[in-house]
N, C-alpha and C positions, 0 to 999 in steps of 0.2 A: 110040484112045485106050484103046478096051479090048484091044487087043493089047499095048499098052504096062504097064497092070494086070496081065494075065494072067503076063506076062512075069516082071512084079516078084514075085508071087505064086509064082509055080514057082522062080523064082531062092532065096525063102526056103526054101521048102519043100524044096528039093533035087530038085523033079521036071522033067524036060525037059517045057519049053513047047508041042512040037506032041501032048502027051498029051494036053492042055485042050482043050476043043468050048468055046469061049466060046457060041458060039451058043445052046445049049443051058441055059447058064448065065442067057443074056438073057432067053431066053423063059420060063423059070422066075418072075425077077424079075417078068416082065411079067404074068404069070399069078396071080402073089401079089398086083399092084397092081389087078389085074380083080378078082380076089375080092374083094376089101378095098372097091371101088368098087359092087361089086353087094350088097355087104353094105350096106355104105349106104344104095344108093339103094334097096334094098328096106325098110330101118329109115324114112327118112323120104320115100315114095313115096307113102304114103297122105296124111301132113299136106300135102307140095307139092301133088299132085295135087287135093287137099279147097283149098288156097288158088287154087290157080290155077282151078279152076272157081268159084270164088267172087268172081274177079277180083281178090283180095288177095293179089298175087305176092310171094314168097317165096322167095328162093335159096337151093341146096343150101349156100352158103356161109353163110349166115347160119344156117341150119338147125345145121351143124357149130359154128359159134361159139356157138350156145347150148347145145347139149350140152354142149363144151369148159368152158362156162360154168355148166353144174349149172343153166341153164333151163328148165323144162319150155316145150319148142316147141310139143307141142300145145296146151297153155294158153293160151301168146301168140299162136298162129295164130288160135284159138277167137275169143280176145279182138279180134284186130285182123278178122276175118272180121264179128263181130257189129257193132261201131263203123264200118266201111265199109257194110254193109246199113241203118244208121240214119242214114245221111251224114254221119258224121265220118270226119275225115281224120285217124287217129293213125298214127304209126310204128312200124314194128319198134323201133326201139331207144328209142323213149320206154316203149312197153311192158315192155321190158326191163329198162331202167332204173329203172321204178318198181319191178318184181318185185323187183329187187337190193336195192332200197333197205328192202325190206320192206314194201311194199304189197300191196295186195289187188286185181289188175289187172281181176278181174271186177267187183267191186264198183263201181269206178272209171269202169269203160266204163256200167255200166248207170245208175249215177248222173250221167252225162255225157247219157246219152240221155233221162232222165227229166226233168232240167231243160231239155234241149232240145225236147223234146215242149210242156213247161208255157210253153214261152216264156222261161225265167228263165236270162240268160247267166251261163257257167260255162266258163270256162278250163281247160284239161286240168292246168296247175301249179297251180292254184287247189283242183282237186277231188284232185290226188296231195295237197296240203297237208293238205287237209281229212283223208283217208284216213289219211295216217300220224298224224295229230294225235288220231285213236281210238283208236289200238293199245294193247291191254290194258285197254280199257271194252266196255261192253255195246252199244256203238254202232258205227255205219259210215258212211263219206259215204254210202250209200246211203240210211241211215236220216235221213239229215240232209238230204238234198233232199226226201224224202218228206214231213219235216215242214214244208219249203219250199212243198210245192207242197199240201199238207193240213194245215192246223193242226190239232195236239195240246192237248188238256187237261192242265193240271197241278193235282192236287188242294194244297190249302191249308188246312192242315197236311198235310206229307207221313204217309202211313197207317204208314210206318217207322218214324216216329218214337216212335210208342205215344200220341201227342195226337191225338183227333179234333176239336177246335176251338179256336180262337183267342180268347182270353179278356183283354177290355178292362173298364176300370172308369168309368161315367159319373160325372158332377160331382157326381149325388145319391149316389153311395155304392154304386149298383145294378151287379152283374157282369153283361154281357151275353158271350155266346159266340157266335162267329159261324163257319161253314164257307163256306169258296169254293172256286170252280174258275175256274181263270186259264187261258184260251185265248191259246195263244202260238203264232206262226209262228219258223221257224228263220231266220238274217238272215246270207246263207251269207257276205257279206263281213265280217262281225266271229265268224263262228264260231270261227276259230284262235285268237284270243287273248280271245273274249268269255268272260263265267262262265257256266256252268251252269245247272241247273234249281234248283240248292240256293241260290243267290243271288235267283232270283225268289221265292223259295216265304219267304227270310226278309226281304227287301224288303216283299213284298207285306203279311206278318204283321206287323212295324212300321209300315206305313201304316195298317192295319185299329184296333190297338190306340191311335196316334195320333189316330186319328177318334173312336173310341169315345171316348177321354179326353176330346175336346173339346166333346163333347156334354152341354148342360145335362141332361138326362133319357133314363132309358133309354127311356123313352116315344117320344122324338124318332126312336131309333136302329129301334125297332118299327113305327113308323108309316111310315117312310121309308126301307128298309134301303140301296135304291139309290143314298142319299148315302154310302154306305161307298163303295161302288165308284166314282164319278164320283171323289169326292175324293181316292182313292188312283191312280185312271186320272192324276187329271190332273198327277202329280207327277213323271212320266217315269221310273218305275222301271226301265225297261228300259236305260235308256244303262249303256253299259261292259259289256253282256251280248250272248251270242249267238243274242238273239231278240226278237221285236216283240210287244209284248202287245197284242193283239188288244182283249180285252175283259176284266173281272174279274165275275164274276157270283157275287153270293150266294146259297148254297145253301139255308142254314138258318140261324135267327137265334134262339137261347134265351135264356130270363131266368134269371140265376145265384144267388148267394149275395147277400146284403144285405152287403157287405164294409163300407162306412161303418159302419153299427151295430156291425158285430162291432170295427172298429177304436176305435169311440168306449167298448164295453164294455171292450174291453181298457184303454183309456187311463184309464177310471173305475177299475176295478183297479189300475190304476198308482196312482191319485191315493190310492185308497184306503191300499195299503200305504203309499205315503209317509207320509200323515196317521196311521197306526197306528204307526208308526217313530218320528214327532215327537213322536206323543203319549208313547210308551213312555220318548223320551228326557225328556220332561219329569218323567214319573211318577220315573224314576230319579233327576233331578235334586232333586226334592222329597223324598224317600226319604233321599236322602244327607246335605238341610239338616236333615230332623228327627234324622237321627241325630246330625249335629254340633250341633244343638241340645239333644238328651238329655246330651251328652256335656257342655257347658257347663254345663248345670243341675248334674249328679253333680259337676262342678269349683266348682260355688257351695256346692253340700252341705257338700263337704271342707273350704273353707273355712269357711263358718259352725261346722261343727264343731270346727275349728283355731281359729278365736276363742273357742267354748264353754268350750274348754279351760282356756284363760286366765282365765276368770272365777273359777274356785274358787283359782286360783293368786294373782291378785290380792287377792283376799279375805284370804287367808292371809298375803299381805306387810303388807296394812293392818291385821289383830291384833295381826301381831307389833309393827308398829311405833304401835300404839296409834292410830291415825287412826280403827279401827272396835271397837266392844263387841259383847258377847254380845249384848246387847239388838238392836243393827242386825241381825245376822246373824240373829235370830230373825223380824226384822219382814220382812228380806229373802225369808226360806223363806216364811213366810205369803203373801207378795206372790205368790210363783212359784207356790204350791196353788191361791190365788184365780183368778190368771190358767189355770190347768189346768182349773180347776174352768168357769169363763164357755166356756172353749174347747169344753170338752166337752158342756155346754149347748147351745151354738149351731150343735154339729155341724160345726166343724173338722176340716179334714186331720190325719191323722196327722203331717204334715211340720209344721204349724204349732204343734201340740203340743210337737212337739222344740224348736223355734224359742223357744218361751215358756220351756221348762226351761233 
């Protein structure tokens, strides 16, 4: 076959076949292959020997495949050695697949070891799912396992929210300020789709406010603060979350403002303003009626003046017609003068004097 290939090459190049020494070419090819194998061997010999010494055998073909897939072979082998030494059987393909999915194989293996030592059942698939679900957060699957082994404490309210206490108002109107610490343990079975610490803090805060609002007096809260934790804990607030609530401890209880008194004062001020508004409405209506009456009085006086104007005209007509004489007119004038005198002596108002005229 080699001779046929050399003959074809020499025929195309116009060189006699006898001038080719195919053995030299073959040795060159073999030498190149040997050099590549040596380079590959020396590149992965340390990792391969380390895996072999730890009885975590990894073939050269697997190391080559990881290199071609841009997977750090040394990291995968180290994780496999750690798992096998801890008694966990995790294959190279599983470690490589989790790394390609974007997971942290070191934290995942350590989390499995920690769970196994603590007697917690945690499968490789669930550990990988938890590790991938914590991507982009400040947590890891190792933190979740640590929280499942060693319960953690959550401050309620969260200091980052800018509030230091949870405020509620008892039925007597006195404000009560409470600071609590919630001890929780991670539930690995509900971690993937479960709510996080923010939900626990919100639910506990809601339960505390409701419990304080149901108390008859703030004194009952001060005398028995553990009643808050018992009532809130009995509601099962950890449902649907990634945690199991172990205890709710009251860290501090303070008495705040008399909210009921402030509300009553505000209501009294509002009632006063409303009463003043109603009084102003009535005053304005009275002023309007007074003005209407004054206008009506002026109208009546105008009618009186109009009627008084007709008197001289009637007297003049009676004189022309002979119904009155001069003596009658003098008698009328004397009567009017006598009336004015009597009114002035009696201190009658000017208006009545005008009417007498």
